[in-house]
N, C-alpha and C positions, 0 to 999 in steps of 0.2 A: 644816413644810419648809420649811429655807434653800437658798440657792445651792449651797454645796458638796455637801449631802447631794442635788440633783436635780443635780445634775450625774452623782456617783453612780451613781444611778437610771442616768439618760439610757444611762454607758459601762457600769454588765452589757445595759439591752433591748437597746441597739441596736451590741454587742460594742466598740465604741471606747473610746478610749483617752481617761481623764477627760481630757488634756489637749487633743484632741477636741471630748471633748463639753463641756467650756468653752468650746472657742473655738466651738463652736454656738451656747450656749447667751447667745454674749455678742457673736456676729454677730447674736441675732438681738431681744437687750435689752436691751444695754449703752446706756443712758442719756447717762451718766458724758463717757466721751467722744465723745456725739453720733453716733459710725460705728452705733448699731443700728437694723436698716433698720427696724423698728418705730417709735423717735424720729424718724430721717429721717423717714420717710412721715408724721407724724404734723405736724413742722417745715413739712412742704410744704401741709400743711390738708388732706391723703388720708386717707383710711379703713383699715382693713388689716382682710378680713374672714376670717377661719378659719372654713370651714361647720362647721359644726357644733359648733363651741366660743364662736366673741361675733366680737363688733367691737371692737375703738380706732381710737377715732378723740377728737375735739378740737370744743371748740365756745368761743363765746366772748360773756363773759358785758359786758352793758353796763352805764360808766361807771353811780351812783348813789347818791344823796342816803341815810347814816345816823347811825346817832347814838351816841359816844363813848357804853360802856356805866360807863368809869370815872366820872365828869362828868355825863353828859346833854346835852354838846354836840353841836351839827350838824356832824358832818366829808362827806366827797367820797370815796368809792369809786372807783379808779382803774377800769375797763374792764382783763378778762382772758384770756386766755384760756389754757384750763384741760383735762385731756386725759379721755378717760371708760373705764370699757370697759362695755360689752353683751352678758352673757353669751346663745347662741344656744337654741335649742331645745331640741335632745340636751343639752348641761349644766346647763338650768335645767330640765328635768324629771329628771336623771340626781339630781343634788344636793340637790333638796323629796322626795326619797323616804321 
């Protein structure tokens, strides 16, 4: 399912217009403009937990040494913060049926 299909299903399921459904999805998930609720919370270092569905969060990975696979030389891999999603128990159980 892509974003357009999700908007159509959300509009049909809730009775919203497709424009309003698009606004709702963008308000929650828009990471490009930096205004999506989930993206803003992750930027602030917070978790977003939706009971029964899962948790969005961010973790920090420290700098570490590595090896360039092309030439075998040692390199330094910079520290980075990355986003993760951990499915909730209800979603995990539903998918594993």
